C-alpha positions as CSV (number, residue, x, y, z in Angstrom):
1,M,-82.9,-106.8,-13.9
2,I,-85.3,-104.5,-12.2
3,R,-87.3,-102.3,-14.6
4,P,-88.9,-99.3,-13.1
5,L,-92.6,-98.6,-14.0
6,L,-93.2,-95.1,-15.2
7,D,-96.6,-93.4,-15.0
8,V,-97.0,-91.0,-17.9
9,S,-99.7,-88.5,-18.4
10,Y,-99.8,-88.5,-22.2
11,G,-100.1,-90.9,-25.0
12,G,-98.2,-91.1,-28.3
13,E,-95.0,-89.2,-28.9
14,N,-95.5,-86.8,-25.9
15,G,-95.9,-89.8,-23.6
16,F,-92.8,-91.4,-25.0
17,N,-90.8,-88.2,-24.5
18,Q,-92.1,-87.9,-20.9
19,A,-91.1,-91.5,-20.2
20,I,-87.6,-90.8,-21.5
21,E,-87.4,-87.8,-19.2
22,L,-88.7,-89.7,-16.2
23,A,-86.3,-92.6,-16.9
24,G,-83.3,-90.2,-17.3
25,E,-81.6,-91.3,-14.1
26,T,-81.9,-95.0,-14.9
27,L,-80.7,-94.5,-18.4
28,K,-77.7,-92.4,-17.1
29,N,-76.7,-95.3,-14.9
30,V,-76.8,-97.7,-17.9
31,K,-74.3,-95.4,-19.6
32,F,-72.0,-95.5,-16.5
33,I,-72.2,-99.3,-16.4
34,Q,-71.2,-99.5,-20.1
35,E,-68.4,-97.0,-19.5
36,K,-67.1,-98.9,-16.5
37,R,-67.2,-102.2,-18.4
38,L,-65.3,-100.7,-21.4
39,I,-62.6,-99.1,-19.2
40,T,-62.2,-102.2,-17.1
41,N,-61.6,-104.2,-20.3
42,F,-59.0,-101.6,-21.3
43,L,-57.3,-101.7,-17.9
44,D,-57.3,-105.5,-17.9
45,E,-55.3,-105.4,-21.2
46,V,-52.9,-102.9,-19.7
47,A,-52.5,-105.0,-16.5
48,Q,-51.9,-108.2,-18.4
49,D,-49.4,-106.4,-20.7
50,T,-51.0,-108.0,-23.7
51,G,-49.8,-105.2,-26.0
52,K,-53.3,-105.2,-27.5
53,Y,-54.0,-101.6,-26.3
54,C,-52.9,-98.2,-27.1
55,F,-53.2,-94.8,-25.5
56,G,-52.0,-91.2,-26.1
57,I,-52.8,-89.4,-29.3
58,K,-49.6,-90.4,-31.1
59,D,-49.7,-94.1,-30.5
60,T,-53.5,-94.3,-31.0
61,M,-53.3,-92.5,-34.3
62,M,-50.5,-94.8,-35.5
63,A,-52.6,-97.9,-34.5
64,L,-55.7,-96.5,-36.2
65,E,-53.7,-95.9,-39.4
66,M,-52.5,-99.5,-39.2
67,G,-56.1,-100.7,-38.8
68,A,-55.2,-102.3,-35.5
69,V,-57.8,-100.6,-33.3
70,S,-61.0,-102.5,-32.8
71,T,-62.5,-100.1,-30.3
72,L,-61.5,-96.5,-30.1
73,I,-62.0,-94.9,-26.7
74,V,-62.2,-91.1,-26.6
75,W,-63.0,-88.7,-23.7
76,E,-65.9,-86.6,-24.8
77,N,-64.2,-83.4,-23.7
78,L,-60.8,-84.1,-25.2
79,D,-59.2,-80.7,-25.9
80,V,-57.0,-81.5,-28.9
81,L,-57.0,-79.8,-32.3
82,R,-56.3,-81.5,-35.6
83,I,-54.5,-78.9,-37.8
84,K,-53.4,-79.6,-41.4
85,I,-50.7,-77.2,-42.5
86,R,-49.6,-76.9,-46.1
87,N,-46.5,-75.4,-47.6
88,A,-47.7,-73.7,-50.8
89,H,-44.2,-73.8,-52.4
90,T,-43.5,-77.5,-51.9
91,D,-47.2,-78.6,-51.7
92,V,-46.3,-80.7,-48.7
93,E,-49.0,-81.1,-46.1
94,N,-48.4,-82.1,-42.4
95,V,-51.1,-83.0,-39.9
96,H,-50.5,-81.9,-36.3
97,L,-52.6,-83.0,-33.2
98,L,-52.1,-80.3,-30.6
99,T,-53.5,-78.7,-27.5
100,P,-55.0,-75.3,-28.2
101,E,-52.0,-73.8,-26.3
102,A,-49.4,-75.6,-28.5
103,A,-51.3,-74.5,-31.6
104,K,-50.5,-70.9,-30.7
105,N,-46.8,-71.5,-31.3
106,E,-45.7,-69.3,-34.3
107,K,-42.9,-71.7,-35.3
108,L,-45.6,-74.2,-36.3
109,Y,-46.7,-71.9,-39.2
110,R,-43.4,-71.1,-40.7
111,D,-41.0,-73.5,-42.6
112,Q,-37.9,-73.8,-40.5
113,D,-35.6,-74.2,-43.5
114,S,-36.9,-71.6,-45.9
115,G,-38.8,-69.3,-43.6
116,V,-41.8,-69.5,-45.9
117,E,-45.2,-68.9,-44.1
118,L,-47.3,-72.0,-44.1
119,E,-51.0,-72.1,-44.6
120,V,-53.6,-73.8,-42.5
121,S,-55.8,-75.9,-44.8
122,E,-57.8,-77.5,-42.0
123,N,-58.3,-76.7,-38.3
124,M,-60.9,-78.6,-36.2
125,A,-61.4,-80.3,-32.9
126,F,-60.0,-83.9,-32.9
127,V,-63.2,-85.2,-31.4
128,E,-65.2,-83.7,-34.2
129,W,-62.8,-85.0,-36.8
130,I,-62.8,-88.5,-35.4
131,V,-66.6,-88.6,-35.3
132,E,-66.5,-87.9,-39.1
133,N,-63.7,-90.3,-39.9
134,Y,-63.5,-93.2,-37.5
135,K,-65.3,-95.6,-39.9
136,T,-62.5,-95.2,-42.4
137,F,-60.2,-96.9,-39.9
138,G,-62.6,-99.8,-39.4
139,T,-63.1,-99.2,-35.7
140,K,-65.9,-98.8,-33.3
141,L,-66.0,-95.4,-31.5
142,E,-66.9,-95.2,-27.8
143,F,-67.1,-91.9,-26.0
144,I,-66.5,-91.8,-22.2
145,T,-66.9,-89.2,-19.5
146,D,-64.7,-88.3,-16.6
147,R,-67.6,-88.6,-14.2
148,S,-67.1,-92.2,-13.3
149,Q,-64.1,-93.4,-11.4
150,E,-62.9,-95.5,-14.3
151,G,-63.5,-92.7,-16.8
152,N,-61.6,-90.2,-14.7
153,Q,-58.7,-92.7,-14.4
154,F,-58.6,-93.1,-18.2
155,C,-58.7,-89.4,-18.8
156,K,-56.0,-88.5,-16.3
157,G,-53.8,-91.5,-16.6
158,F,-54.0,-92.3,-20.3
159,G,-54.6,-88.9,-21.9
160,G,-58.3,-89.3,-22.7
161,V,-57.7,-91.3,-25.9
162,G,-56.8,-94.9,-26.5
163,G,-58.1,-98.2,-27.8
164,L,-58.5,-101.9,-27.6
165,M,-56.6,-103.5,-30.5
166,R,-57.1,-106.5,-32.7
167,Y,-53.5,-107.5,-32.5
168,R,-50.3,-106.6,-30.6
169,V,-48.2,-103.7,-31.8
170,E,-44.8,-102.9,-30.5
171,F,-44.9,-99.0,-30.8
172,E,-41.2,-98.8,-29.9
173,D,-40.4,-100.4,-33.2
174,F,-42.0,-97.4,-35.0
175,E,-40.5,-94.6,-33.0
176,E,-38.8,-92.0,-35.1
177,P,-35.1,-91.6,-34.6
178,D,-33.9,-88.7,-32.5
179,L,-33.0,-86.0,-35.0
180,N,-31.3,-83.9,-32.3
181,C,-28.4,-86.2,-31.9
182,Q,-24.9,-84.8,-32.5
183,D,-23.9,-87.2,-35.2
184,S,-26.9,-86.8,-37.5
185,D,-26.2,-86.6,-41.2
186,D,-28.2,-83.5,-42.4
187,D,-27.6,-84.4,-46.0
188,F,-29.3,-87.8,-45.7
189,M,-32.4,-86.7,-47.6
């Protein structure tokens, strides 16, 4: 590995800061190499259809809650909000992961059955929330950019969020039943 020599004008902390500034381009390339390696590992899992990967906000959150994700991969500019909405009458809380556009839907803030207005108990960017909470899922968090070819492919093709998993999970087995079907029994619960 070639290590560039840097000539700094100062000693101590000022010299160290100047060296970091001068090595900025080299350090940036290291980040891109790490990002490329991470996404390549992810794409290898997908190509080999090992089932030890997840992508998309819904499947990734499900895998996180199972403790299945060893490395969580998140696009640094992911534009998703995590909104916790509470029904004050029933004390039921629901968490929604939505785009800012989808969060503007008025139906989200009103109980469909009773018409009661729901209150927002938490509203924050998903990226901010995951930084504060990823350790509770026992995972390693890796942020990527869309500036490398691999990062761009991950963001556009896989929604900007996904993970490498400890074990295989069949997400289809956990899909919720279609509640819009004609024969549904509304009195079930």
